[in-house]
PDB file with SEQRES, HELIX, SHEET and CRYST1 records, atoms N, CA, C and O in Angstrom:
SEQRES   1 A   86  MET THR ASP GLU ALA ASP ARG LEU ASP GLY ASP GLU GLU          
SEQRES   2 A   86  ALA ALA GLU GLN TRP GLU LEU VAL ASN THR PRO LEU GLY          
SEQRES   3 A   86  GLU LYS TRP SER GLY ARG THR ARG TYR ALA ALA ALA MET          
SEQRES   4 A   86  PHE PHE TYR LYS ARG ASP GLU MET THR SER GLU THR LEU          
SEQRES   5 A   86  GLU ILE TYR ARG ILE CYS ALA ARG LEU ASP SER GLU ASN          
SEQRES   6 A   86  PRO LEU PRO ILE ILE ARG ASP ARG GLY VAL GLY LYS ASP          
SEQRES   7 A   86  TRP LEU LYS ARG MET GLY PHE ARG                              
HELIX    1 AA1 ASP A    3  VAL A   21  1                                  19    
HELIX    2 AA2 SER A   30  LYS A   43  1                                  14    
HELIX    3 AA3 SER A   49  CYS A   58  1                                  10    
HELIX    4 AA4 LEU A   67  ASP A   72  1                                   6    
HELIX    5 AA5 LYS A   77  MET A   83  1                                   7    
CRYST1    1.000    1.000    1.000  90.00  90.00  90.00 P 1           1          
ATOM      1  N   MET A   1      86.783 118.235 117.883  1.00  0.00           N  
ATOM      2  CA  MET A   1      86.530 116.736 117.811  1.00  0.00           C  
ATOM      3  C   MET A   1      87.598 116.100 118.569  1.00  0.00           C  
ATOM      4  O   MET A   1      88.730 116.585 118.558  1.00  0.00           O  
ATOM      5  N   THR A   2      87.285 114.935 119.297  1.00  0.00           N  
ATOM      6  CA  THR A   2      88.293 114.285 120.078  1.00  0.00           C  
ATOM      7  C   THR A   2      88.990 113.281 119.095  1.00  0.00           C  
ATOM      8  O   THR A   2      88.583 112.971 117.975  1.00  0.00           O  
ATOM      9  N   ASP A   3      90.075 112.851 119.707  1.00  0.00           N  
ATOM     10  CA  ASP A   3      90.884 111.737 118.866  1.00  0.00           C  
ATOM     11  C   ASP A   3      90.007 110.568 118.560  1.00  0.00           C  
ATOM     12  O   ASP A   3      90.031 110.079 117.431  1.00  0.00           O  
ATOM     13  N   GLU A   4      89.229 110.087 119.502  1.00  0.00           N  
ATOM     14  CA  GLU A   4      88.428 108.988 119.237  1.00  0.00           C  
ATOM     15  C   GLU A   4      87.405 109.233 118.194  1.00  0.00           C  
ATOM     16  O   GLU A   4      87.229 108.358 117.346  1.00  0.00           O  
ATOM     17  N   ALA A   5      86.701 110.342 118.162  1.00  0.00           N  
ATOM     18  CA  ALA A   5      85.777 110.729 117.126  1.00  0.00           C  
ATOM     19  C   ALA A   5      86.527 110.845 115.899  1.00  0.00           C  
ATOM     20  O   ALA A   5      85.980 110.402 114.889  1.00  0.00           O  
ATOM     21  N   ASP A   6      87.763 111.394 115.784  1.00  0.00           N  
ATOM     22  CA  ASP A   6      88.543 111.554 114.595  1.00  0.00           C  
ATOM     23  C   ASP A   6      88.813 110.094 114.013  1.00  0.00           C  
ATOM     24  O   ASP A   6      88.718 109.900 112.801  1.00  0.00           O  
ATOM     25  N   ARG A   7      89.126 109.145 114.833  1.00  0.00           N  
ATOM     26  CA  ARG A   7      89.396 107.814 114.362  1.00  0.00           C  
ATOM     27  C   ARG A   7      88.102 107.158 113.950  1.00  0.00           C  
ATOM     28  O   ARG A   7      88.125 106.478 112.924  1.00  0.00           O  
ATOM     29  N   LEU A   8      87.000 107.276 114.611  1.00  0.00           N  
ATOM     30  CA  LEU A   8      85.791 106.837 114.170  1.00  0.00           C  
ATOM     31  C   LEU A   8      85.348 107.307 112.813  1.00  0.00           C  
ATOM     32  O   LEU A   8      84.941 106.513 111.966  1.00  0.00           O  
ATOM     33  N   ASP A   9      85.428 108.581 112.614  1.00  0.00           N  
ATOM     34  CA  ASP A   9      85.157 109.193 111.260  1.00  0.00           C  
ATOM     35  C   ASP A   9      86.073 108.564 110.262  1.00  0.00           C  
ATOM     36  O   ASP A   9      85.550 108.108 109.245  1.00  0.00           O  
ATOM     37  N   GLY A  10      87.461 108.467 110.421  1.00  0.00           N  
ATOM     38  CA  GLY A  10      88.332 107.820 109.571  1.00  0.00           C  
ATOM     39  C   GLY A  10      88.031 106.475 109.216  1.00  0.00           C  
ATOM     40  O   GLY A  10      88.138 106.065 108.060  1.00  0.00           O  
ATOM     41  N   ASP A  11      87.624 105.713 110.259  1.00  0.00           N  
ATOM     42  CA  ASP A  11      87.196 104.369 109.944  1.00  0.00           C  
ATOM     43  C   ASP A  11      85.853 104.283 109.134  1.00  0.00           C  
ATOM     44  O   ASP A  11      85.722 103.376 108.312  1.00  0.00           O  
ATOM     45  N   GLU A  12      84.979 105.084 109.314  1.00  0.00           N  
ATOM     46  CA  GLU A  12      83.879 105.116 108.491  1.00  0.00           C  
ATOM     47  C   GLU A  12      84.114 105.536 107.046  1.00  0.00           C  
ATOM     48  O   GLU A  12      83.532 104.964 106.124  1.00  0.00           O  
ATOM     49  N   GLU A  13      85.006 106.582 106.845  1.00  0.00           N  
ATOM     50  CA  GLU A  13      85.436 106.921 105.552  1.00  0.00           C  
ATOM     51  C   GLU A  13      86.209 105.857 104.881  1.00  0.00           C  
ATOM     52  O   GLU A  13      86.074 105.685 103.670  1.00  0.00           O  
ATOM     53  N   ALA A  14      87.043 105.099 105.618  1.00  0.00           N  
ATOM     54  CA  ALA A  14      87.822 104.086 104.968  1.00  0.00           C  
ATOM     55  C   ALA A  14      86.836 103.004 104.503  1.00  0.00           C  
ATOM     56  O   ALA A  14      86.944 102.484 103.392  1.00  0.00           O  
ATOM     57  N   ALA A  15      85.860 102.672 105.388  1.00  0.00           N  
ATOM     58  CA  ALA A  15      84.841 101.562 105.016  1.00  0.00           C  
ATOM     59  C   ALA A  15      84.109 101.966 103.723  1.00  0.00           C  
ATOM     60  O   ALA A  15      83.905 101.133 102.840  1.00  0.00           O  
ATOM     61  N   GLU A  16      83.683 103.354 103.608  1.00  0.00           N  
ATOM     62  CA  GLU A  16      83.028 103.820 102.412  1.00  0.00           C  
ATOM     63  C   GLU A  16      83.876 103.767 101.189  1.00  0.00           C  
ATOM     64  O   GLU A  16      83.383 103.432 100.112  1.00  0.00           O  
ATOM     65  N   GLN A  17      85.176 104.096 101.317  1.00  0.00           N  
ATOM     66  CA  GLN A  17      86.095 104.052 100.219  1.00  0.00           C  
ATOM     67  C   GLN A  17      86.334 102.611  99.774  1.00  0.00           C  
ATOM     68  O   GLN A  17      86.460 102.399  98.568  1.00  0.00           O  
ATOM     69  N   TRP A  18      86.409 101.571 100.673  1.00  0.00           N  
ATOM     70  CA  TRP A  18      86.567 100.306 100.450  1.00  0.00           C  
ATOM     71  C   TRP A  18      85.372  99.821  99.598  1.00  0.00           C  
ATOM     72  O   TRP A  18      85.574  99.129  98.599  1.00  0.00           O  
ATOM     73  N   GLU A  19      84.163 100.169  99.975  1.00  0.00           N  
ATOM     74  CA  GLU A  19      83.076  99.825  99.030  1.00  0.00           C  
ATOM     75  C   GLU A  19      83.321 100.369  97.673  1.00  0.00           C  
ATOM     76  O   GLU A  19      83.193  99.638  96.691  1.00  0.00           O  
ATOM     77  N   LEU A  20      83.658 101.583  97.569  1.00  0.00           N  
ATOM     78  CA  LEU A  20      83.679 102.362  96.359  1.00  0.00           C  
ATOM     79  C   LEU A  20      84.973 101.719  95.461  1.00  0.00           C  
ATOM     80  O   LEU A  20      84.876 101.755  94.234  1.00  0.00           O  
ATOM     81  N   VAL A  21      85.983 101.228  95.983  1.00  0.00           N  
ATOM     82  CA  VAL A  21      87.029 100.742  95.164  1.00  0.00           C  
ATOM     83  C   VAL A  21      86.625  99.394  94.753  1.00  0.00           C  
ATOM     84  O   VAL A  21      87.249  98.838  93.849  1.00  0.00           O  
ATOM     85  N   ASN A  22      85.590  98.791  95.358  1.00  0.00           N  
ATOM     86  CA  ASN A  22      85.146  97.450  94.877  1.00  0.00           C  
ATOM     87  C   ASN A  22      83.779  97.612  94.125  1.00  0.00           C  
ATOM     88  O   ASN A  22      82.954  96.698  94.106  1.00  0.00           O  
ATOM     89  N   THR A  23      83.577  98.825  93.502  1.00  0.00           N  
ATOM     90  CA  THR A  23      82.374  99.052  92.762  1.00  0.00           C  
ATOM     91  C   THR A  23      82.387  97.952  91.463  1.00  0.00           C  
ATOM     92  O   THR A  23      83.395  97.749  90.785  1.00  0.00           O  
ATOM     93  N   PRO A  24      81.335  97.412  91.288  1.00  0.00           N  
ATOM     94  CA  PRO A  24      81.206  96.329  90.238  1.00  0.00           C  
ATOM     95  C   PRO A  24      81.646  96.970  88.879  1.00  0.00           C  
ATOM     96  O   PRO A  24      81.434  98.138  88.552  1.00  0.00           O  
ATOM     97  N   LEU A  25      82.320  95.981  88.112  1.00  0.00           N  
ATOM     98  CA  LEU A  25      82.716  96.290  86.742  1.00  0.00           C  
ATOM     99  C   LEU A  25      81.454  96.507  85.954  1.00  0.00           C  
ATOM    100  O   LEU A  25      80.395  95.953  86.248  1.00  0.00           O  
ATOM    101  N   GLY A  26      81.603  97.343  84.929  1.00  0.00           N  
ATOM    102  CA  GLY A  26      80.565  97.693  83.957  1.00  0.00           C  
ATOM    103  C   GLY A  26      79.526  98.623  84.255  1.00  0.00           C  
ATOM    104  O   GLY A  26      78.742  98.974  83.374  1.00  0.00           O  
ATOM    105  N   GLU A  27      79.444  99.118  85.603  1.00  0.00           N  
ATOM    106  CA  GLU A  27      78.492 100.098  85.886  1.00  0.00           C  
ATOM    107  C   GLU A  27      78.960 101.494  85.373  1.00  0.00           C  
ATOM    108  O   GLU A  27      80.158 101.776  85.353  1.00  0.00           O  
ATOM    109  N   LYS A  28      78.071 102.294  84.992  1.00  0.00           N  
ATOM    110  CA  LYS A  28      78.429 103.582  84.439  1.00  0.00           C  
ATOM    111  C   LYS A  28      79.214 104.352  85.470  1.00  0.00           C  
ATOM    112  O   LYS A  28      78.749 104.460  86.604  1.00  0.00           O  
ATOM    113  N   TRP A  29      80.428 104.921  85.138  1.00  0.00           N  
ATOM    114  CA  TRP A  29      81.312 105.752  85.776  1.00  0.00           C  
ATOM    115  C   TRP A  29      82.066 104.771  86.878  1.00  0.00           C  
ATOM    116  O   TRP A  29      82.755 105.277  87.764  1.00  0.00           O  
ATOM    117  N   SER A  30      81.922 103.564  86.788  1.00  0.00           N  
ATOM    118  CA  SER A  30      82.546 102.676  87.888  1.00  0.00           C  
ATOM    119  C   SER A  30      84.086 102.796  87.802  1.00  0.00           C  
ATOM    120  O   SER A  30      84.705 102.781  88.866  1.00  0.00           O  
ATOM    121  N   GLY A  31      84.736 102.908  86.685  1.00  0.00           N  
ATOM    122  CA  GLY A  31      86.163 103.103  86.632  1.00  0.00           C  
ATOM    123  C   GLY A  31      86.577 104.242  87.278  1.00  0.00           C  
ATOM    124  O   GLY A  31      87.541 104.147  88.036  1.00  0.00           O  
ATOM    125  N   ARG A  32      85.946 105.470  87.099  1.00  0.00           N  
ATOM    126  CA  ARG A  32      86.341 106.624  87.847  1.00  0.00           C  
ATOM    127  C   ARG A  32      86.101 106.603  89.298  1.00  0.00           C  
ATOM    128  O   ARG A  32      86.852 107.205  90.066  1.00  0.00           O  
ATOM    129  N   THR A  33      84.988 105.872  89.739  1.00  0.00           N  
ATOM    130  CA  THR A  33      84.683 105.639  91.042  1.00  0.00           C  
ATOM    131  C   THR A  33      85.794 104.866  91.827  1.00  0.00           C  
ATOM    132  O   THR A  33      86.130 105.165  92.973  1.00  0.00           O  
ATOM    133  N   ARG A  34      86.305 103.893  91.136  1.00  0.00           N  
ATOM    134  CA  ARG A  34      87.252 102.974  91.623  1.00  0.00           C  
ATOM    135  C   ARG A  34      88.658 103.758  91.698  1.00  0.00           C  
ATOM    136  O   ARG A  34      89.471 103.522  92.591  1.00  0.00           O  
ATOM    137  N   TYR A  35      88.852 104.611  90.788  1.00  0.00           N  
ATOM    138  CA  TYR A  35      90.141 105.481  90.789  1.00  0.00           C  
ATOM    139  C   TYR A  35      90.037 106.481  91.809  1.00  0.00           C  
ATOM    140  O   TYR A  35      91.073 106.787  92.400  1.00  0.00           O  
ATOM    141  N   ALA A  36      88.950 107.046  92.115  1.00  0.00           N  
ATOM    142  CA  ALA A  36      88.913 108.069  93.247  1.00  0.00           C  
ATOM    143  C   ALA A  36      89.082 107.419  94.569  1.00  0.00           C  
ATOM    144  O   ALA A  36      89.691 107.986  95.476  1.00  0.00           O  
ATOM    145  N   ALA A  37      88.538 106.203  94.701  1.00  0.00           N  
ATOM    146  CA  ALA A  37      88.711 105.520  95.904  1.00  0.00           C  
ATOM    147  C   ALA A  37      90.167 105.062  96.048  1.00  0.00           C  
ATOM    148  O   ALA A  37      90.773 105.114  97.118  1.00  0.00           O  
ATOM    149  N   ALA A  38      90.635 104.656  95.018  1.00  0.00           N  
ATOM    150  CA  ALA A  38      92.091 104.163  95.040  1.00  0.00           C  
ATOM    151  C   ALA A  38      93.079 105.407  95.481  1.00  0.00           C  
ATOM    152  O   ALA A  38      94.086 105.276  96.177  1.00  0.00           O  
ATOM    153  N   MET A  39      92.617 106.555  94.968  1.00  0.00           N  
ATOM    154  CA  MET A  39      93.524 107.811  95.434  1.00  0.00           C  
ATOM    155  C   MET A  39      93.467 107.903  96.986  1.00  0.00           C  
ATOM    156  O   MET A  39      94.481 108.170  97.631  1.00  0.00           O  
ATOM    157  N   PHE A  40      92.210 107.668  97.598  1.00  0.00           N  
ATOM    158  CA  PHE A  40      92.113 107.701  98.985  1.00  0.00           C  
ATOM    159  C   PHE A  40      93.180 106.859  99.646  1.00  0.00           C  
ATOM    160  O   PHE A  40      93.926 107.303 100.518  1.00  0.00           O  
ATOM    161  N   PHE A  41      93.213 105.634  99.193  1.00  0.00           N  
ATOM    162  CA  PHE A  41      94.065 104.631  99.749  1.00  0.00           C  
ATOM    163  C   PHE A  41      95.512 105.005  99.549  1.00  0.00           C  
ATOM    164  O   PHE A  41      96.316 104.817 100.462  1.00  0.00           O  
ATOM    165  N   TYR A  42      95.908 105.566  98.306  1.00  0.00           N  
ATOM    166  CA  TYR A  42      97.191 106.009  97.938  1.00  0.00           C  
ATOM    167  C   TYR A  42      97.634 107.067  98.974  1.00  0.00           C  
ATOM    168  O   TYR A  42      98.741 106.991  99.507  1.00  0.00           O  
ATOM    169  N   LYS A  43      96.787 108.018  99.243  1.00  0.00           N  
ATOM    170  CA  LYS A  43      97.112 109.137 100.203  1.00  0.00           C  
ATOM    171  C   LYS A  43      97.281 108.665 101.547  1.00  0.00           C  
ATOM    172  O   LYS A  43      97.944 109.352 102.323  1.00  0.00           O  
ATOM    173  N   ARG A  44      96.752 107.550 101.937  1.00  0.00           N  
ATOM    174  CA  ARG A  44      96.896 106.885 103.162  1.00  0.00           C  
ATOM    175  C   ARG A  44      98.183 105.970 103.265  1.00  0.00           C  
ATOM    176  O   ARG A  44      98.388 105.331 104.297  1.00  0.00           O  
ATOM    177  N   ASP A  45      99.019 105.913 102.224  1.00  0.00           N  
ATOM    178  CA  ASP A  45     100.083 105.162 102.136  1.00  0.00           C  
ATOM    179  C   ASP A  45      99.781 103.630 102.249  1.00  0.00           C  
ATOM    180  O   ASP A  45     100.484 102.853 102.895  1.00  0.00           O  
ATOM    181  N   GLU A  46      98.695 103.293 101.573  1.00  0.00           N  
ATOM    182  CA  GLU A  46      98.052 101.969 101.613  1.00  0.00           C  
ATOM    183  C   GLU A  46      98.153 101.341 100.157  1.00  0.00           C  
ATOM    184  O   GLU A  46      97.641 100.246  99.921  1.00  0.00           O  
ATOM    185  N   MET A  47      98.749 101.985  99.302  1.00  0.00           N  
ATOM    186  CA  MET A  47      98.785 101.604  97.938  1.00  0.00           C  
ATOM    187  C   MET A  47     100.007 102.395  97.287  1.00  0.00           C  
ATOM    188  O   MET A  47     100.228 103.579  97.538  1.00  0.00           O  
ATOM    189  N   THR A  48     100.760 101.637  96.446  1.00  0.00           N  
ATOM    190  CA  THR A  48     101.909 102.178  95.644  1.00  0.00           C  
ATOM    191  C   THR A  48     101.393 103.171  94.553  1.00  0.00           C  
ATOM    192  O   THR A  48     100.218 103.165  94.187  1.00  0.00           O  
ATOM    193  N   SER A  49     102.260 103.956  94.094  1.00  0.00           N  
ATOM    194  CA  SER A  49     102.011 104.904  93.037  1.00  0.00           C  
ATOM    195  C   SER A  49     101.706 104.108  91.769  1.00  0.00           C  
ATOM    196  O   SER A  49     100.811 104.403  90.977  1.00  0.00           O  
ATOM    197  N   GLU A  50     102.580 103.019  91.648  1.00  0.00           N  
ATOM    198  CA  GLU A  50     102.367 102.088  90.357  1.00  0.00           C  
ATOM    199  C   GLU A  50     100.988 101.518  90.267  1.00  0.00           C  
ATOM    200  O   GLU A  50     100.428 101.371  89.181  1.00  0.00           O  
ATOM    201  N   THR A  51     100.397 101.172  91.499  1.00  0.00           N  
ATOM    202  CA  THR A  51      99.119 100.557  91.522  1.00  0.00           C  
ATOM    203  C   THR A  51      98.064 101.567  91.200  1.00  0.00           C  
ATOM    204  O   THR A  51      97.136 101.323  90.430  1.00  0.00           O  
ATOM    205  N   LEU A  52      98.248 102.800  91.860  1.00  0.00           N  
ATOM    206  CA  LEU A  52      97.250 103.859  91.529  1.00  0.00           C  
ATOM    207  C   LEU A  52      97.327 104.281  90.129  1.00  0.00           C  
ATOM    208  O   LEU A  52      96.293 104.697  89.607  1.00  0.00           O  
ATOM    209  N   GLU A  53      98.517 104.226  89.381  1.00  0.00           N  
ATOM    210  CA  GLU A  53      98.640 104.505  87.966  1.00  0.00           C  
ATOM    211  C   GLU A  53      97.649 103.588  87.147  1.00  0.00           C  
ATOM    212  O   GLU A  53      96.975 104.023  86.213  1.00  0.00           O  
ATOM    213  N   ILE A  54      97.621 102.232  87.598  1.00  0.00           N  
ATOM    214  CA  ILE A  54      96.878 101.387  86.836  1.00  0.00           C  
ATOM    215  C   ILE A  54      95.362 101.745  87.037  1.00  0.00           C  
ATOM    216  O   ILE A  54      94.601 101.707  86.070  1.00  0.00           O  
ATOM    217  N   TYR A  55      94.929 102.085  88.264  1.00  0.00           N  
ATOM    218  CA  TYR A  55      93.612 102.485  88.375  1.00  0.00           C  
ATOM    219  C   TYR A  55      93.345 103.780  87.582  1.00  0.00           C  
ATOM    220  O   TYR A  55      92.253 103.956  87.042  1.00  0.00           O  
ATOM    221  N   ARG A  56      94.288 104.640  87.515  1.00  0.00           N  
ATOM    222  CA  ARG A  56      94.124 105.871  86.555  1.00  0.00           C  
ATOM    223  C   ARG A  56      93.830 105.547  85.164  1.00  0.00           C  
ATOM    224  O   ARG A  56      92.929 106.104  84.537  1.00  0.00           O  
ATOM    225  N   ILE A  57      94.672 104.548  84.632  1.00  0.00           N  
ATOM    226  CA  ILE A  57      94.559 104.094  83.290  1.00  0.00           C  
ATOM    227  C   ILE A  57      93.265 103.515  83.033  1.00  0.00           C  
ATOM    228  O   ILE A  57      92.677 103.769  81.982  1.00  0.00           O  
ATOM    229  N   CYS A  58      92.771 102.748  83.922  1.00  0.00           N  
ATOM    230  CA  CYS A  58      91.351 102.047  83.846  1.00  0.00           C  
ATOM    231  C   CYS A  58      90.289 103.025  84.111  1.00  0.00           C  
ATOM    232  O   CYS A  58      89.144 102.661  83.844  1.00  0.00           O  
ATOM    233  N   ALA A  59      90.453 104.117  84.554  1.00  0.00           N  
ATOM    234  CA  ALA A  59      89.383 104.990  85.037  1.00  0.00           C  
ATOM    235  C   ALA A  59      88.271 105.283  84.101  1.00  0.00           C  
ATOM    236  O   ALA A  59      87.118 105.408  84.514  1.00  0.00           O  
ATOM    237  N   ARG A  60      88.610 105.402  82.765  1.00  0.00           N  
ATOM    238  CA  ARG A  60      87.539 105.560  81.696  1.00  0.00           C  
ATOM    239  C   ARG A  60      87.150 104.306  81.130  1.00  0.00           C  
ATOM    240  O   ARG A  60      86.446 104.280  80.121  1.00  0.00           O  
ATOM    241  N   LEU A  61      87.531 103.313  81.668  1.00  0.00           N  
ATOM    242  CA  LEU A  61      87.154 101.879  81.166  1.00  0.00           C  
ATOM    243  C   LEU A  61      86.396 101.057  82.202  1.00  0.00           C  
ATOM    244  O   LEU A  61      86.951 100.220  82.914  1.00  0.00           O  
ATOM    245  N   ASP A  62      85.047 101.355  82.246  1.00  0.00           N  
ATOM    246  CA  ASP A  62      84.264 100.912  83.304  1.00  0.00           C  
ATOM    247  C   ASP A  62      84.242  99.333  83.469  1.00  0.00           C  
ATOM    248  O   ASP A  62      84.101  98.821  84.580  1.00  0.00           O  
ATOM    249  N   SER A  63      84.383  98.615  82.351  1.00  0.00           N  
ATOM    250  CA  SER A  63      84.360  97.190  82.425  1.00  0.00           C  
ATOM    251  C   SER A  63      85.804  96.554  82.620  1.00  0.00           C  
ATOM    252  O   SER A  63      85.977  95.339  82.714  1.00  0.00           O  
ATOM    253  N   GLU A  64      86.711  97.393  82.667  1.00  0.00           N  
ATOM    254  CA  GLU A  64      88.210  96.929  82.899  1.00  0.00           C  
ATOM    255  C   GLU A  64      88.525  96.676  84.330  1.00  0.00           C  
ATOM    256  O   GLU A  64      88.404  97.563  85.175  1.00  0.00           O  
ATOM    257  N   ASN A  65      88.944  95.419  84.618  1.00  0.00           N  
ATOM    258  CA  ASN A  65      89.410  95.077  86.022  1.00  0.00           C  
ATOM    259  C   ASN A  65      90.805  95.521  86.076  1.00  0.00           C  
ATOM    260  O   ASN A  65      91.592  95.042  85.260  1.00  0.00           O  
ATOM    261  N   PRO A  66      91.223  96.411  86.970  1.00  0.00           N  
ATOM    262  CA  PRO A  66      92.561  96.737  87.040  1.00  0.00           C  
ATOM    263  C   PRO A  66      93.475  95.690  87.831  1.00  0.00           C  
ATOM    264  O   PRO A  66      94.702  95.780  87.857  1.00  0.00           O  
ATOM    265  N   LEU A  67      92.772  94.727  88.447  1.00  0.00           N  
ATOM    266  CA  LEU A  67      93.551  93.793  89.327  1.00  0.00           C  
ATOM    267  C   LEU A  67      94.401  92.861  88.458  1.00  0.00           C  
ATOM    268  O   LEU A  67      95.557  92.622  88.809  1.00  0.00           O  
ATOM    269  N   PRO A  68      93.915  92.347  87.394  1.00  0.00           N  
ATOM    270  CA  PRO A  68      94.799  91.437  86.562  1.00  0.00           C  
ATOM    271  C   PRO A  68      95.974  92.248  86.022  1.00  0.00           C  
ATOM    272  O   PRO A  68      97.083  91.763  85.796  1.00  0.00           O  
ATOM    273  N   ILE A  69      95.647  93.489  85.839  1.00  0.00           N  
ATOM    274  CA  ILE A  69      96.816  94.251  85.117  1.00  0.00           C  
ATOM    275  C   ILE A  69      97.882  94.598  86.125  1.00  0.00           C  
ATOM    276  O   ILE A  69      99.064  94.676  85.789  1.00  0.00           O  
ATOM    277  N   ILE A  70      97.439  94.822  87.453  1.00  0.00           N  
ATOM    278  CA  ILE A  70      98.322  95.055  88.500  1.00  0.00           C  
ATOM    279  C   ILE A  70      99.215  93.847  88.740  1.00  0.00           C  
ATOM    280  O   ILE A  70     100.413  93.967  88.993  1.00  0.00           O  
ATOM    281  N   ARG A  71      98.558  92.628  88.648  1.00  0.00           N  
ATOM    282  CA  ARG A  71      99.272  91.396  88.850  1.00  0.00           C  
ATOM    283  C   ARG A  71     100.205  91.225  87.663  1.00  0.00           C  
ATOM    284  O   ARG A  71     101.359  90.871  87.906  1.00  0.00           O  
ATOM    285  N   ASP A  72      99.833  91.439  86.403  1.00  0.00           N  
ATOM    286  CA  ASP A  72     100.713  91.151  85.318  1.00  0.00           C  
ATOM    287  C   ASP A  72     101.891  92.003  85.297  1.00  0.00           C  
ATOM    288  O   ASP A  72     102.943  91.546  84.852  1.00  0.00           O  
ATOM    289  N   ARG A  73     101.818  93.263  85.757  1.00  0.00           N  
ATOM    290  CA  ARG A  73     102.926  94.113  85.833  1.00  0.00           C  
ATOM    291  C   ARG A  73     103.818  93.877  86.974  1.00  0.00           C  
ATOM    292  O   ARG A  73     104.915  94.431  87.047  1.00  0.00           O  
ATOM    293  N   GLY A  74     103.360  93.038  87.902  1.00  0.00           N  
ATOM    294  CA  GLY A  74     104.114  92.696  89.096  1.00  0.00           C  
ATOM    295  C   GLY A  74     104.288  93.706  90.054  1.00  0.00           C  
ATOM    296  O   GLY A  74     105.293  93.732  90.764  1.00  0.00           O  
ATOM    297  N   VAL A  75     103.272  94.651  90.143  1.00  0.00           N  
ATOM    298  CA  VAL A  75     103.292  95.684  91.206  1.00  0.00           C  
ATOM    299  C   VAL A  75     102.087  95.474  92.183  1.00  0.00           C  
ATOM    300  O   VAL A  75     101.179  94.717  91.840  1.00  0.00           O  
ATOM    301  N   GLY A  76     102.051  96.088  93.332  1.00  0.00           N  
ATOM    302  CA  GLY A  76     100.890  96.083  94.167  1.00  0.00           C  
ATOM    303  C   GLY A  76     100.660  94.818  94.756  1.00  0.00           C  
ATOM    304  O   GLY A  76      99.488  94.563  95.032  1.00  0.00           O  
ATOM    305  N   LYS A  77     101.605  93.890  95.034  1.00  0.00           N  
ATOM    306  CA  LYS A  77     101.289  92.668  95.615  1.00  0.00           C  
ATOM    307  C   LYS A  77     100.582  92.730  96.957  1.00  0.00           C  
ATOM    308  O   LYS A  77      99.704  91.896  97.180  1.00  0.00           O  
ATOM    309  N   ASP A  78     100.875  93.612  97.841  1.00  0.00           N  
ATOM    310  CA  ASP A  78     100.187  93.808  99.002  1.00  0.00           C  
ATOM    311  C   ASP A  78      98.744  94.127  98.764  1.00  0.00           C  
ATOM    312  O   ASP A  78      97.846  93.556  99.383  1.00  0.00           O  
ATOM    313  N   TRP A  79      98.509  95.152  97.756  1.00  0.00           N  
ATOM    314  CA  TRP A  79      97.195  95.507  97.442  1.00  0.00           C  
ATOM    315  C   TRP A  79      96.332  94.295  96.910  1.00  0.00           C  
ATOM    316  O   TRP A  79      95.188  94.095  97.316  1.00  0.00           O  
ATOM    317  N   LEU A  80      96.936  93.531  96.009  1.00  0.00           N  
ATOM    318  CA  LEU A  80      96.252  92.438  95.546  1.00  0.00           C  
ATOM    319  C   LEU A  80      95.808  91.443  96.704  1.00  0.00           C  
ATOM    320  O   LEU A  80      94.682  90.946  96.713  1.00  0.00           O  
ATOM    321  N   LYS A  81      96.633  91.217  97.548  1.00  0.00           N  
ATOM    322  CA  LYS A  81      96.409  90.388  98.691  1.00  0.00           C  
ATOM    323  C   LYS A  81      95.336  90.888  99.509  1.00  0.00           C  
ATOM    324  O   LYS A  81      94.485  90.121  99.959  1.00  0.00           O  
ATOM    325  N   ARG A  82      95.322  92.229  99.749  1.00  0.00           N  
ATOM    326  CA  ARG A  82      94.226  92.848 100.497  1.00  0.00           C  
ATOM    327  C   ARG A  82      92.881  92.747  99.718  1.00  0.00           C  
ATOM    328  O   ARG A  82      91.831  92.627 100.348  1.00  0.00           O  
ATOM    329  N   MET A  83      92.897  92.790  98.473  1.00  0.00           N  
ATOM    330  CA  MET A  83      91.767  92.637  97.650  1.00  0.00           C  
ATOM    331  C   MET A  83      91.289  91.247  97.465  1.00  0.00           C  
ATOM    332  O   MET A  83      90.219  91.017  96.901  1.00  0.00           O  
ATOM    333  N   GLY A  84      92.060  90.315  97.930  1.00  0.00           N  
ATOM    334  CA  GLY A  84      91.766  88.914  97.861  1.00  0.00           C  
ATOM    335  C   GLY A  84      91.904  88.450  96.387  1.00  0.00           C  
ATOM    336  O   GLY A  84      91.141  87.599  95.930  1.00  0.00           O  
ATOM    337  N   PHE A  85      92.831  88.987  95.692  1.00  0.00           N  
ATOM    338  CA  PHE A  85      93.008  88.655  94.244  1.00  0.00           C  
ATOM    339  C   PHE A  85      94.192  87.798  94.062  1.00  0.00           C  
ATOM    340  O   PHE A  85      95.230  88.166  94.611  1.00  0.00           O  
ATOM    341  N   ARG A  86      94.192  86.757  93.400  1.00  0.00           N  
ATOM    342  CA  ARG A  86      95.272  85.851  93.206  1.00  0.00           C  
ATOM    343  C   ARG A  86      95.821  85.811  91.686  1.00  0.00           C  
ATOM    344  O   ARG A  86      96.754  85.067  91.387  1.00  0.00           O  
TER     345      ARG A  86                                                      
END                                                                             
């Protein structure tokens, strides 16, 4: 595969993972889906380990929004900005 093809594949994967990290609250398995997507961004150094840990804690809580918890703990400010969360 060429470098350009690799980049396009990476962009498509990132777009898919972005949709998954934004899975609506309350859907069955949504917490685990958000955590799996968060792991993708963590591995790309786009999320701190502290932020990922909050997604892990919320993984079994489909209705729990991790973003207020991230804000309240004072971690992941760049991630919150990226997510458009104040």
